[in-house]
LUMROFI-448575 format. One line per field, with one value per atom (N, C-alpha, C): chain; residue in one letter; x negated, y, z negated; atom name; residue number from 1. Coordinates in Angstrom, 1 decimal. Layout:
<rs>
kette = A, ...
rest = a, ...
xx = X, ...
yy = Y, ...
zz = Z, ...
atom = CA, ...
nr = NUM, ...
</rs>
This chain:
<rs>
kette = A, A, A, A, A, A, A, A, A, A, A, A, A, A, A, A, A, A, A, A, A, A, A, A, A, A, A, A, A, A, A, A, A, A, A, A, A, A, A, A, A, A, A, A, A, A, A, A, A, A, A, A, A, A, A, A, A, A, A, A, A, A, A, A, A, A, A, A, A, A, A, A, A, A, A, A, A, A, A, A, A, A, A, A, A, A, A, A, A, A, A, A, A, A, A, A, A, A, A, A, A, A, A, A, A, A, A, A, A, A, A, A, A, A, A, A, A, A, A, A, A, A, A, A, A, A, A, A, A, A, A, A, A, A, A, A, A, A, A, A, A, A, A, A, A, A, A, A, A, A, A, A, A, A, A, A, A, A, A, A, A, A, A, A, A, A, A, A, A, A, A, A, A, A, A, A, A, A, A, A, A, A, A, A, A, A, A, A, A, A, A, A, A, A, A, A, A, A, A, A, A, A, A, A, A, A, A, A, A, A, A, A, A, A, A, A, A, A, A, A, A, A, A, A, A, A, A, A, A, A, A, A, A, A, A, A, A, A, A, A, A, A, A, A, A, A, A, A, A, A, A, A, A, A, A, A, A, A, A, A, A, A, A, A, A, A, A, A, A, A, A, A, A, A, A, A, A, A, A, A, A, A, A, A, A, A, A, A, A, A, A, A, A, A, A, A, A, A, A, A, A, A, A, A, A, A, A, A, A, A, A, A, A, A, A, A, A, A, A, A, A, A, A, A, A, A, A, A, A, A, A, A, A, A, A, A, A, A, A, A, A, A, A, A, A, A, A, A, A, A, A, A, A, A, A, A, A, A, A, A, A, A, A, A, A, A, A, A, A, A, A, A, A, A, A, A, A, A, A, A, A, A, A, A, A, A, A, A, A, A, A, A, A, A, A, A, A, A, A, A, A, A, A, A, A, A, A, A, A, A, A
rest = m, m, m, d, d, d, i, i, i, e, e, e, e, e, e, i, i, i, i, i, i, e, e, e, n, n, n, f, f, f, q, q, q, f, f, f, l, l, l, d, d, d, d, d, d, w, w, w, d, d, d, d, d, d, r, r, r, y, y, y, k, k, k, y, y, y, l, l, l, i, i, i, e, e, e, l, l, l, g, g, g, g, g, g, a, a, a, l, l, l, p, p, p, d, d, d, f, f, f, p, p, p, e, e, e, e, e, e, e, e, e, q, q, q, t, t, t, a, a, a, a, a, a, n, n, n, k, k, k, v, v, v, q, q, q, g, g, g, c, c, c, v, v, v, s, s, s, q, q, q, v, v, v, w, w, w, v, v, v, t, t, t, s, s, s, e, e, e, k, k, k, s, s, s, s, s, s, g, g, g, t, t, t, d, d, d, p, p, p, v, v, v, l, l, l, s, s, s, f, f, f, k, k, k, g, g, g, a, a, a, s, s, s, d, d, d, a, a, a, h, h, h, i, i, i, v, v, v, s, s, s, g, g, g, l, l, l, v, v, v, a, a, a, i, i, i, t, t, t, i, i, i, a, a, a, i, i, i, f, f, f, s, s, s, d, d, d, k, k, k, k, k, k, a, a, a, s, s, s, d, d, d, i, i, i, l, l, l, a, a, a, t, t, t, d, d, d, e, e, e, r, r, r, q, q, q, i, i, i, f, f, f, d, d, d, s, s, s, i, i, i, d, d, d, l, l, l, s, s, s, e, e, e, h, h, h, i, i, i, t, t, t, p, p, p, q, q, q, r, r, r, s, s, s, n, n, n, g, g, g, l, l, l, r, r, r, s, s, s, l, l, l, v, v, v, e, e, e, r, r, r, i, i, i, k, k, k, t, t, t, h, h, h, a, a, a, t, t, t, d, d, d, a, a, a, l, l, l, n, n, n
xx = 4.2, 5.4, 5.9, 6.3, 6.8, 8.3, 8.9, 10.3, 11.2, 10.7, 11.5, 11.7, 10.6, 10.7, 11.6, 11.6, 12.5, 13.9, 14.2, 15.6, 16.1, 15.2, 15.6, 15.9, 15.1, 15.3, 16.6, 16.9, 18.2, 19.3, 19.3, 20.4, 20.6, 19.5, 19.6, 20.4, 20.3, 20.9, 22.3, 23.3, 24.7, 25.1, 24.7, 25.2, 24.3, 25.0, 24.2, 23.5, 23.8, 23.0, 21.7, 21.7, 20.4, 19.6, 20.3, 19.6, 19.0, 19.7, 19.1, 17.8, 17.9, 16.7, 15.6, 15.9, 14.9, 14.3, 15.2, 14.7, 13.6, 13.9, 13.0, 11.7, 11.8, 10.6, 9.8, 10.4, 9.7, 8.9, 9.6, 9.0, 7.8, 8.0, 6.9, 5.7, 5.9, 4.8, 4.0, 4.5, 3.8, 2.4, 1.4, 0.0, 0.1, -0.9, -1.0, -1.1, -0.5, -0.5, -1.3, -2.5, -3.4, -2.7, -2.9, -2.3, -2.7, -4.0, -4.4, -3.7, -3.0, -2.3, -0.8, -0.4, 0.9, 1.0, 0.9, 0.8, 2.1, 2.2, 3.4, 3.3, 2.1, 2.0, 2.4, 2.3, 2.7, 4.1, 4.7, 6.1, 7.1, 8.1, 9.2, 10.3, 10.6, 11.7, 13.0, 14.0, 15.3, 15.7, 14.7, 14.9, 15.2, 16.2, 16.5, 15.3, 14.9, 13.7, 12.4, 11.3, 10.1, 9.6, 9.3, 8.8, 7.6, 6.5, 5.3, 5.0, 4.5, 4.1, 2.8, 1.9, 0.7, 0.5, -0.3, -0.5, -2.0, -2.4, -3.7, -3.5, -4.3, -4.1, -5.4, -5.2, -6.4, -6.6, -7.7, -7.9, -7.2, -7.2, -6.5, -5.3, -4.8, -3.7, -2.3, -2.2, -1.0, -1.5, -2.0, -2.6, -1.6, -2.2, -1.5, -1.5, -0.4, -0.3, 0.0, -0.7, -0.5, 0.0, 1.0, 1.6, 1.4, 1.3, 1.4, 2.4, 3.1, 4.2, 4.4, 5.1, 5.5, 6.7, 7.3, 8.4, 8.3, 9.0, 9.0, 10.3, 11.1, 12.3, 12.2, 12.7, 12.5, 13.2, 14.5, 15.2, 14.7, 14.4, 13.8, 12.5, 11.7, 10.4, 10.6, 11.7, 12.1, 12.5, 13.2, 13.5, 12.3, 11.3, 10.0, 9.3, 9.3, 8.7, 9.3, 10.6, 11.3, 10.9, 11.0, 10.7, 9.2, 8.3, 6.9, 6.8, 7.5, 7.5, 8.0, 8.9, 9.5, 8.5, 7.8, 7.0, 5.5, 5.0, 3.5, 2.9, 1.7, 0.8, 1.5, 2.1, 2.7, 2.2, 2.3, 1.9, 2.9, 2.4, 3.2, 4.4, 4.3, 5.4, 6.4, 6.0, 6.9, 7.7, 7.0, 7.6, 8.8, 8.5, 9.5, 10.7, 10.4, 11.5, 12.3, 11.8, 12.5, 13.8, 14.8, 16.1, 16.3, 15.8, 15.8, 17.2, 18.2, 19.6, 20.1, 19.7, 20.1, 19.5, 18.3, 17.7, 18.4, 18.6, 19.3, 20.7, 21.4, 22.7, 22.7, 21.6, 21.5, 21.4, 21.0, 20.9, 22.0, 22.9, 24.0, 23.6, 22.4, 21.8, 22.6, 23.0, 23.7, 25.0, 25.7, 26.9, 26.7, 25.5, 25.3, 24.3, 23.9, 23.1, 23.9, 23.6, 24.4, 24.1, 25.0, 24.8, 23.5, 23.1, 21.8, 20.7, 20.7, 19.6, 19.6, 20.8, 20.9, 20.2, 20.5, 19.9, 18.4, 17.9, 16.5, 15.8, 16.5, 16.0, 15.9, 16.9, 16.8, 15.6, 15.4, 14.3, 12.9, 12.9, 11.6, 11.4, 12.4, 12.2, 11.8, 12.5, 12.1, 10.7, 10.2, 8.8, 7.9, 8.2, 7.3, 7.3, 8.5, 8.6, 7.8, 7.8, 7.0, 5.5, 5.1, 3.7, 3.4, 4.3, 4.1, 4.1, 5.0, 5.0, 3.7, 3.2, 2.0, 0.8, 0.8, -0.3, -0.3, 0.8, 0.8, 0.4, 0.4, 0.0, -1.4
yy = -12.6, -12.8, -14.2, -14.9, -16.3, -16.2, -17.3, -17.4, -17.3, -17.8, -17.7, -16.2, -15.4, -14.0, -13.3, -13.6, -13.0, -13.4, -14.6, -15.0, -14.2, -14.1, -13.4, -11.9, -11.3, -9.9, -9.8, -10.7, -10.7, -10.8, -11.7, -11.9, -10.6, -9.9, -8.7, -7.5, -7.6, -6.5, -7.0, -6.3, -6.6, -6.2, -5.0, -4.4, -4.8, -5.2, -5.7, -4.6, -3.3, -2.2, -2.3, -2.5, -2.6, -3.8, -4.9, -6.1, -5.9, -5.2, -4.9, -4.1, -3.1, -2.3, -3.1, -4.1, -5.0, -5.9, -6.4, -7.1, -6.3, -5.1, -4.2, -4.0, -3.9, -3.7, -5.0, -6.2, -7.4, -7.5, -7.1, -7.1, -6.2, -5.0, -4.0, -4.5, -5.4, -5.9, -7.0, -7.5, -8.6, -8.1, -9.0, -8.6, -8.3, -7.4, -7.1, -8.3, -8.3, -9.5, -9.0, -9.5, -9.0, -9.0, -7.9, -7.8, -8.9, -9.4, -10.4, -11.8, -11.9, -13.1, -13.0, -11.8, -11.6, -12.1, -13.4, -14.0, -14.8, -15.2, -16.1, -17.4, -17.9, -19.2, -19.1, -17.9, -17.7, -17.2, -16.8, -16.2, -17.3, -16.9, -17.8, -17.6, -18.6, -18.5, -18.7, -18.0, -18.0, -16.9, -15.9, -14.7, -13.6, -12.7, -11.6, -10.6, -10.4, -9.6, -10.4, -9.7, -10.4, -10.9, -12.2, -12.8, -13.7, -13.5, -14.4, -15.1, -16.3, -17.0, -17.8, -17.9, -18.7, -19.5, -20.6, -21.3, -21.7, -22.0, -22.6, -23.8, -24.8, -26.0, -26.4, -27.0, -27.6, -29.0, -29.7, -31.0, -32.0, -33.2, -34.3, -34.9, -36.0, -36.6, -35.9, -35.1, -34.3, -32.9, -32.2, -30.9, -29.8, -28.8, -27.6, -26.7, -26.1, -25.1, -23.7, -22.7, -21.3, -20.6, -19.8, -19.1, -17.6, -17.0, -15.6, -15.3, -14.2, -13.9, -12.4, -12.0, -10.6, -10.6, -9.4, -9.1, -7.6, -7.3, -5.9, -5.2, -5.9, -5.3, -5.4, -4.4, -4.3, -5.4, -5.6, -6.6, -8.0, -8.2, -9.5, -9.7, -8.7, -8.8, -9.3, -8.8, -9.3, -10.8, -11.2, -12.6, -13.5, -13.0, -13.6, -13.8, -12.7, -12.7, -13.7, -13.8, -14.8, -16.2, -16.4, -17.8, -18.2, -17.3, -17.5, -17.8, -17.1, -17.4, -18.8, -19.2, -20.6, -21.7, -21.5, -22.6, -22.5, -21.3, -21.2, -21.7, -22.3, -22.8, -24.1, -24.8, -26.1, -27.2, -28.5, -29.6, -29.8, -30.3, -30.5, -31.4, -32.4, -33.3, -32.5, -31.6, -30.8, -29.8, -29.3, -28.3, -29.1, -30.3, -31.0, -31.4, -31.6, -32.0, -30.8, -29.6, -28.4, -28.2, -27.9, -27.6, -26.0, -25.4, -23.9, -23.3, -24.1, -23.6, -23.4, -24.2, -24.1, -22.8, -22.5, -21.2, -20.0, -20.1, -19.0, -18.8, -19.9, -19.8, -19.2, -19.5, -19.0, -17.5, -16.8, -15.4, -14.8, -15.7, -15.3, -14.7, -15.2, -14.6, -15.0, -16.2, -16.7, -15.9, -15.4, -14.7, -13.2, -12.7, -11.3, -10.9, -11.9, -11.5, -11.9, -11.2, -11.4, -12.8, -13.3, -14.7, -14.7, -13.6, -13.6, -13.8, -13.1, -13.2, -14.6, -15.2, -16.5, -17.5, -17.3, -18.2, -18.0, -16.8, -16.5, -17.1, -17.0, -17.6, -19.1, -19.7, -21.2, -21.5, -20.7, -21.0, -20.8, -19.8, -19.6, -20.8, -21.3, -22.5, -23.7, -23.9, -25.0, -25.0, -23.8, -23.6, -23.9, -23.5, -23.8, -25.3, -25.9, -27.4, -28.2, -27.6, -28.2, -28.2, -27.0, -26.9, -28.0, -28.2, -29.2, -30.6, -30.9, -32.2, -32.5, -31.4, -31.6, -31.8, -31.2, -31.3, -32.7, -33.4, -34.8, -35.8, -35.4, -36.3, -36.3
zz = 20.8, 19.9, 20.2, 19.1, 19.3, 19.4, 19.9, 20.2, 18.9, 17.8, 16.6, 16.2, 16.3, 16.0, 17.0, 18.3, 19.3, 18.9, 18.6, 18.3, 17.0, 16.0, 14.8, 15.1, 16.0, 16.4, 17.2, 18.0, 18.8, 17.8, 16.9, 15.9, 15.0, 14.8, 14.0, 14.8, 16.1, 17.0, 17.4, 16.9, 17.2, 18.6, 19.0, 20.2, 21.4, 22.5, 23.7, 24.4, 24.2, 24.7, 24.0, 22.7, 22.0, 22.4, 22.7, 23.1, 24.5, 25.4, 26.7, 26.5, 25.6, 25.3, 24.8, 23.9, 23.4, 24.5, 25.4, 26.5, 27.3, 27.5, 28.3, 27.5, 26.2, 25.4, 25.5, 25.4, 25.5, 26.9, 27.9, 29.2, 29.3, 28.7, 28.7, 27.9, 27.0, 26.1, 26.8, 28.0, 28.6, 29.0, 28.9, 29.3, 30.8, 31.2, 32.6, 33.5, 34.6, 35.5, 36.7, 36.9, 38.0, 39.4, 40.1, 41.4, 42.4, 42.2, 43.1, 42.8, 41.7, 41.4, 41.8, 42.3, 42.8, 44.2, 44.4, 45.7, 46.0, 47.2, 47.5, 46.8, 46.6, 45.8, 44.4, 43.8, 42.4, 42.2, 43.4, 43.3, 43.0, 42.2, 41.8, 42.8, 43.6, 44.6, 43.9, 44.4, 43.8, 42.9, 42.8, 42.0, 42.9, 42.6, 43.4, 43.2, 42.0, 41.7, 42.1, 42.2, 42.4, 41.0, 40.9, 39.7, 40.1, 39.3, 39.5, 38.2, 38.3, 37.1, 37.4, 36.5, 36.6, 35.3, 35.4, 34.2, 34.2, 33.0, 32.7, 31.8, 32.0, 31.2, 30.5, 29.4, 28.7, 29.3, 28.9, 29.4, 28.6, 29.0, 28.3, 29.1, 28.5, 29.2, 29.0, 27.9, 27.7, 27.4, 28.4, 28.2, 27.7, 27.0, 26.6, 27.7, 28.0, 29.1, 28.5, 29.1, 28.8, 30.1, 29.9, 31.1, 31.0, 32.2, 32.3, 33.4, 33.3, 34.2, 34.3, 35.4, 35.6, 36.5, 36.5, 37.4, 37.7, 38.8, 39.2, 38.7, 37.9, 37.3, 35.8, 35.1, 33.6, 32.9, 33.1, 32.3, 32.7, 33.9, 34.3, 33.7, 33.5, 32.8, 31.4, 30.8, 29.4, 29.4, 30.4, 30.6, 30.8, 31.5, 31.7, 30.4, 29.6, 28.3, 27.3, 27.3, 26.5, 27.0, 28.3, 28.8, 28.5, 28.6, 28.3, 26.8, 25.9, 24.5, 24.2, 24.9, 24.7, 25.1, 26.2, 26.8, 26.7, 26.5, 26.6, 25.3, 25.5, 24.5, 23.8, 24.7, 24.3, 25.1, 24.6, 25.4, 26.5, 27.6, 28.8, 28.5, 27.7, 27.4, 26.6, 25.7, 24.9, 25.7, 26.7, 27.7, 28.4, 28.9, 29.6, 28.7, 27.4, 26.4, 25.9, 26.1, 25.5, 26.2, 25.4, 25.9, 25.8, 26.8, 26.8, 26.8, 27.3, 27.3, 25.9, 25.0, 23.5, 23.0, 23.4, 22.9, 23.5, 24.8, 25.5, 24.9, 24.6, 24.0, 22.6, 21.9, 20.5, 20.4, 21.5, 21.6, 22.5, 22.9, 23.8, 25.2, 25.6, 26.8, 28.0, 28.1, 29.3, 29.6, 28.5, 28.7, 29.1, 28.9, 29.1, 30.2, 31.0, 32.2, 33.4, 34.5, 35.7, 36.3, 37.1, 37.7, 38.5, 39.2, 39.9, 39.0, 37.9, 36.9, 36.3, 36.0, 35.5, 36.5, 37.8, 38.8, 38.8, 38.7, 38.7, 37.5, 36.3, 35.1, 35.2, 35.8, 36.0, 36.9, 38.0, 38.9, 38.1, 37.3, 36.5, 35.6, 34.9, 34.0, 34.8, 36.0, 36.8, 37.3, 37.6, 38.0, 36.9, 35.7, 34.5, 34.2, 34.3, 34.1, 35.2, 36.4, 37.5, 37.2, 36.6, 36.2, 35.1, 34.2, 33.2, 33.8, 34.7, 35.4, 36.1, 36.8, 37.6, 36.7, 35.5, 34.5, 34.0, 33.9, 33.4, 34.5, 35.7, 36.8, 37.2
atom = N, CA, C, N, CA, C, N, CA, C, N, CA, C, N, CA, C, N, CA, C, N, CA, C, N, CA, C, N, CA, C, N, CA, C, N, CA, C, N, CA, C, N, CA, C, N, CA, C, N, CA, C, N, CA, C, N, CA, C, N, CA, C, N, CA, C, N, CA, C, N, CA, C, N, CA, C, N, CA, C, N, CA, C, N, CA, C, N, CA, C, N, CA, C, N, CA, C, N, CA, C, N, CA, C, N, CA, C, N, CA, C, N, CA, C, N, CA, C, N, CA, C, N, CA, C, N, CA, C, N, CA, C, N, CA, C, N, CA, C, N, CA, C, N, CA, C, N, CA, C, N, CA, C, N, CA, C, N, CA, C, N, CA, C, N, CA, C, N, CA, C, N, CA, C, N, CA, C, N, CA, C, N, CA, C, N, CA, C, N, CA, C, N, CA, C, N, CA, C, N, CA, C, N, CA, C, N, CA, C, N, CA, C, N, CA, C, N, CA, C, N, CA, C, N, CA, C, N, CA, C, N, CA, C, N, CA, C, N, CA, C, N, CA, C, N, CA, C, N, CA, C, N, CA, C, N, CA, C, N, CA, C, N, CA, C, N, CA, C, N, CA, C, N, CA, C, N, CA, C, N, CA, C, N, CA, C, N, CA, C, N, CA, C, N, CA, C, N, CA, C, N, CA, C, N, CA, C, N, CA, C, N, CA, C, N, CA, C, N, CA, C, N, CA, C, N, CA, C, N, CA, C, N, CA, C, N, CA, C, N, CA, C, N, CA, C, N, CA, C, N, CA, C, N, CA, C, N, CA, C, N, CA, C, N, CA, C, N, CA, C, N, CA, C, N, CA, C, N, CA, C, N, CA, C, N, CA, C, N, CA, C, N, CA, C, N, CA, C, N, CA, C, N, CA, C, N, CA, C, N, CA, C, N, CA, C, N, CA, C, N, CA, C, N, CA, C, N, CA, C, N, CA, C, N, CA, C, N, CA, C, N, CA, C, N, CA, C, N, CA, C, N, CA, C, N, CA, C, N, CA, C, N, CA, C, N, CA, C, N, CA, C, N, CA, C, N, CA, C
nr = 1, 1, 1, 2, 2, 2, 3, 3, 3, 4, 4, 4, 5, 5, 5, 6, 6, 6, 7, 7, 7, 8, 8, 8, 9, 9, 9, 10, 10, 10, 11, 11, 11, 12, 12, 12, 13, 13, 13, 14, 14, 14, 15, 15, 15, 16, 16, 16, 17, 17, 17, 18, 18, 18, 19, 19, 19, 20, 20, 20, 21, 21, 21, 22, 22, 22, 23, 23, 23, 24, 24, 24, 25, 25, 25, 26, 26, 26, 27, 27, 27, 28, 28, 28, 29, 29, 29, 30, 30, 30, 31, 31, 31, 32, 32, 32, 33, 33, 33, 34, 34, 34, 35, 35, 35, 36, 36, 36, 37, 37, 37, 38, 38, 38, 39, 39, 39, 40, 40, 40, 41, 41, 41, 42, 42, 42, 43, 43, 43, 44, 44, 44, 45, 45, 45, 46, 46, 46, 47, 47, 47, 48, 48, 48, 49, 49, 49, 50, 50, 50, 51, 51, 51, 52, 52, 52, 53, 53, 53, 54, 54, 54, 55, 55, 55, 56, 56, 56, 57, 57, 57, 58, 58, 58, 59, 59, 59, 60, 60, 60, 61, 61, 61, 62, 62, 62, 63, 63, 63, 64, 64, 64, 65, 65, 65, 66, 66, 66, 67, 67, 67, 68, 68, 68, 69, 69, 69, 70, 70, 70, 71, 71, 71, 72, 72, 72, 73, 73, 73, 74, 74, 74, 75, 75, 75, 76, 76, 76, 77, 77, 77, 78, 78, 78, 79, 79, 79, 80, 80, 80, 81, 81, 81, 82, 82, 82, 83, 83, 83, 84, 84, 84, 85, 85, 85, 86, 86, 86, 87, 87, 87, 88, 88, 88, 89, 89, 89, 90, 90, 90, 91, 91, 91, 92, 92, 92, 93, 93, 93, 94, 94, 94, 95, 95, 95, 96, 96, 96, 97, 97, 97, 98, 98, 98, 99, 99, 99, 100, 100, 100, 101, 101, 101, 102, 102, 102, 103, 103, 103, 104, 104, 104, 105, 105, 105, 106, 106, 106, 107, 107, 107, 108, 108, 108, 109, 109, 109, 110, 110, 110, 111, 111, 111, 112, 112, 112, 113, 113, 113, 114, 114, 114, 115, 115, 115, 116, 116, 116, 117, 117, 117, 118, 118, 118, 119, 119, 119, 120, 120, 120, 121, 121, 121, 122, 122, 122, 123, 123, 123, 124, 124, 124, 125, 125, 125, 126, 126, 126, 127, 127, 127, 128, 128, 128, 129, 129, 129, 130, 130, 130, 131, 131, 131, 132, 132, 132, 133, 133, 133, 134, 134, 134, 135, 135, 135, 136, 136, 136, 137, 137, 137
</rs>
């Protein structure tokens, strides 16, 4: 699912209970994340829940990165799904130029998740942008 479709679905749902249910659905739709990739090297630090993310990159000076991720918590899995929808299958330079806060604000996400989840979400975005930076070097 692409981020535009996710934003549209969020805007269709008025009630935050329904939005939380949708977040859980998004997380449930993530592809399976292999247990052997649930390692310390792939773990996102700064999250209260356990979150893992990996990337694959194409060749070239500005490679396209594809991300996979998972969490052991339902709502956090939904946040992982949204973040992957924002950044996956994009050029590294575009990932670094993306203002994810604008997207999160467009669905009122920042105002409706706990401070701990907000910190974890920031850590996840930082990790993804680090993958993009590394891909350009």
